[in-house]
C-alpha positions as CSV (number, residue, x, y, z in Angstrom):
1,M,71.0,-7.6,0.2
2,Y,71.4,-9.4,3.5
3,Q,73.1,-12.5,4.8
4,A,70.9,-15.6,4.9
5,M,69.8,-16.5,8.4
6,T,69.4,-20.1,9.5
7,Y,66.1,-21.7,8.9
8,E,65.6,-22.2,12.6
9,K,66.0,-18.5,13.3
10,F,63.5,-17.6,10.6
11,C,61.0,-20.0,12.0
12,K,60.9,-18.1,15.3
13,R,59.5,-15.0,13.5
14,V,55.8,-14.1,13.6
15,S,54.4,-15.9,10.6
16,V,51.2,-16.1,8.6
17,N,50.0,-18.9,6.4
18,L,48.8,-17.5,3.0
19,D,46.4,-19.2,0.7
20,G,46.8,-16.4,-1.9
21,N,44.8,-17.7,-4.9
22,H,42.2,-20.3,-5.8
23,R,44.0,-22.2,-8.5
24,C,45.6,-25.7,-8.8
25,S,46.1,-27.9,-11.8
26,L,45.9,-31.1,-9.7
27,L,42.9,-33.2,-8.9
28,C,43.9,-35.0,-5.7
29,P,40.8,-37.0,-4.7
30,N,41.0,-36.3,-1.0
31,C,41.8,-32.6,-1.3
32,P,39.1,-30.1,-0.1
33,R,39.1,-28.6,-3.6
34,Q,37.6,-31.9,-4.8
35,T,35.5,-33.0,-1.8
36,K,33.9,-29.6,-1.1
37,Y,33.7,-28.1,-4.6
38,T,34.5,-30.0,-7.7
39,D,32.9,-33.3,-6.7
40,H,29.6,-31.3,-6.2
41,G,29.9,-29.5,-9.6
42,M,30.9,-26.2,-7.9
43,K,33.7,-23.8,-8.8
44,V,36.4,-23.4,-6.2
45,A,35.8,-20.3,-4.2
46,G,38.3,-17.5,-3.8
47,T,40.3,-14.9,-5.5
48,D,43.9,-13.6,-5.8
49,I,45.3,-11.7,-2.9
50,S,45.8,-8.1,-4.0
51,E,49.1,-6.2,-4.1
52,K,47.9,-3.9,-1.4
53,D,46.9,-6.8,0.9
54,F,50.2,-8.6,0.3
55,D,52.1,-5.5,1.1
56,K,50.3,-5.5,4.5
57,C,51.6,-9.0,5.1
58,I,55.1,-7.9,4.2
59,K,54.8,-5.0,6.7
60,F,53.5,-7.0,9.7
61,F,54.9,-10.5,9.4
62,G,58.5,-11.7,9.3
63,H,57.7,-15.1,7.8
64,I,55.1,-15.8,5.1
65,N,54.2,-19.4,4.5
66,F,52.8,-19.9,1.0
67,E,50.9,-23.1,1.7
68,G,47.5,-23.2,0.0
69,Q,44.7,-25.4,1.3
70,Y,42.7,-24.7,-1.8
71,S,45.5,-23.6,-4.2
72,D,49.1,-24.0,-5.2
73,P,50.9,-20.7,-4.5
74,V,52.8,-20.7,-7.8
75,H,49.5,-20.1,-9.7
76,H,49.2,-16.5,-8.4
77,P,49.9,-14.3,-11.5
78,K,52.2,-12.1,-9.4
79,F,54.0,-14.9,-7.5
80,L,57.5,-14.0,-8.8
81,E,57.0,-10.4,-7.7
82,M,55.8,-11.6,-4.3
83,L,58.9,-13.7,-3.8
84,K,61.1,-10.8,-4.7
85,K,59.3,-8.5,-2.3
86,C,59.8,-11.0,0.5
87,Y,63.6,-11.0,-0.3
88,D,63.9,-7.3,-0.6
89,N,62.0,-6.7,2.7
90,K,63.9,-9.4,4.6
91,V,60.8,-11.5,5.1
92,F,61.3,-15.2,5.1
93,A,59.3,-17.2,2.6
94,T,58.4,-20.9,2.6
95,I,56.6,-22.4,-0.4
96,Q,54.6,-25.6,-0.4
97,H,54.5,-26.8,-4.1
98,A,52.9,-29.8,-5.8
99,S,51.4,-28.9,-9.2
100,A,54.6,-28.8,-11.3
101,A,52.5,-26.8,-13.8
102,K,55.0,-24.1,-14.6
103,P,57.7,-24.3,-17.3
104,F,61.1,-25.4,-16.1
105,N,62.6,-21.9,-16.8
106,W,59.9,-20.3,-14.6
107,Y,61.4,-22.1,-11.6
108,M,64.8,-20.8,-12.4
109,K,63.3,-17.3,-12.2
110,A,61.6,-18.1,-8.9
111,F,64.8,-19.4,-7.3
112,K,66.7,-16.3,-8.4
113,A,63.9,-13.9,-7.2
114,N,64.4,-15.2,-3.7
115,P,67.5,-17.3,-3.1
116,N,66.8,-17.5,0.6
117,A,63.3,-19.1,0.4
118,K,62.6,-22.6,1.7
119,W,60.8,-24.8,-0.9
120,R,58.8,-27.9,0.1
121,F,58.0,-30.2,-2.8
122,S,55.1,-32.7,-2.5
123,I,56.1,-35.9,-4.4
124,D,54.1,-38.8,-2.9
125,G,56.1,-41.9,-3.9
126,L,58.7,-42.6,-6.6
127,P,58.5,-39.6,-9.0
128,K,57.0,-41.8,-11.7
129,D,54.2,-42.9,-9.4
130,S,53.3,-39.7,-7.6
131,H,50.5,-38.9,-10.1
132,K,48.5,-41.9,-8.7
133,Y,47.3,-39.5,-6.0
134,R,48.5,-36.1,-7.3
135,I,46.4,-36.5,-10.5
136,N,47.9,-34.4,-13.3
137,Q,51.2,-34.0,-11.6
138,D,54.4,-34.7,-13.5
139,G,56.4,-36.1,-10.6
140,E,59.5,-36.7,-12.6
141,K,59.6,-33.1,-13.8
142,L,59.1,-31.9,-10.2
143,F,61.9,-34.1,-9.0
144,R,64.2,-32.4,-11.6
145,V,63.0,-29.0,-10.4
146,M,63.7,-30.0,-6.7
147,K,67.2,-31.2,-7.7
148,K,67.9,-27.9,-9.4
149,C,66.5,-26.0,-6.3
150,A,69.0,-27.9,-4.1
151,N,71.8,-26.6,-6.3
152,M,70.7,-23.0,-6.5
153,M,69.2,-22.1,-3.1
154,K,70.9,-21.2,0.2
155,I,68.4,-23.2,2.3
156,K,68.0,-26.9,1.6
157,P,64.7,-27.8,0.1
158,L,62.4,-30.5,1.5
159,W,60.8,-33.5,-0.2
160,Q,57.4,-34.1,1.5
161,Y,56.0,-37.6,1.1
162,I,52.5,-38.6,2.1
163,V,52.2,-42.3,2.6
164,F,49.6,-44.2,0.5
165,N,49.2,-47.9,-0.3
166,Y,51.0,-47.6,-3.6
167,N,54.1,-46.0,-2.1
168,E,54.6,-47.3,1.4
169,N,57.2,-49.8,0.3
170,D,59.2,-47.2,-1.5
171,I,60.0,-44.9,1.4
172,E,63.6,-46.0,2.0
173,T,64.3,-45.8,-1.8
174,C,63.0,-42.3,-2.0
175,K,64.8,-41.3,1.2
176,Q,68.0,-42.3,-0.4
177,M,67.1,-40.5,-3.6
178,A,66.6,-37.3,-1.5
179,Q,70.0,-37.8,0.2
180,N,71.7,-38.3,-3.2
181,I,70.5,-34.9,-4.5
182,G,71.0,-33.0,-1.2
183,V,67.4,-32.4,0.0
184,D,65.7,-33.2,3.3
185,F,63.0,-35.9,3.4
186,Y,59.8,-35.8,5.4
187,V,57.3,-38.6,5.7
188,V,53.6,-37.6,6.4
189,K,51.0,-39.9,7.9
190,S,47.5,-38.8,6.8
191,S,44.1,-39.1,8.5
192,R,42.2,-37.9,5.4
193,W,40.6,-41.0,4.0
194,N,37.4,-41.7,2.2
195,G,36.1,-44.3,4.6
196,S,37.6,-47.7,5.6
197,N,37.6,-48.9,2.0
198,D,39.6,-46.0,0.5
199,P,41.8,-47.7,-2.1
200,L,44.6,-45.3,-1.4
201,M,44.8,-46.1,2.3
202,P,48.1,-47.6,3.5
203,S,48.6,-50.2,6.2
204,K,47.8,-49.1,9.7
205,K,51.3,-48.1,10.8
206,W,51.4,-45.5,8.1
207,R,48.2,-43.6,8.9
208,L,46.9,-41.4,11.7
């Protein structure tokens, strides 16, 4: 057991970004999973990081950022054990999560496995609307998970919000919702658009 450090001190540690599996339940249209693989009838490449290789990460890095470019980290079959190893070895963990595919009780186990982790939840718009880009996502369920996370964890979670045309007028509402449940709110401007006629593209001030 150890005392929780501040998030800022943790971020100064040598870190590694880990895309530890190849699974995600979402079908986000501008995600590389879709544009490089699924849209071309191909299976998404990759495999699960082994216990041996993860133990190497624990040994050499003080901060592991579970942020998949082709996966959602919670879909690794040993993810709870990985969180616990980070906690036991005083390695800071951040988790970027969007799929909302796990049962609600699973998240309670994850929060207890590592109460010092920093969770970042991707909900793009009002929770009822986030599935318009995050296809297959239950945004309202993920909002409830985020709210529970704020109550259980030592480090405040983050609501990450990519701006699209369907949600650009809801930013202030969602920012207030985040404040009401005690989570940070971060707006992301994207440059990943499918040409100038992309139906998801927001107005110019909200894109890179």
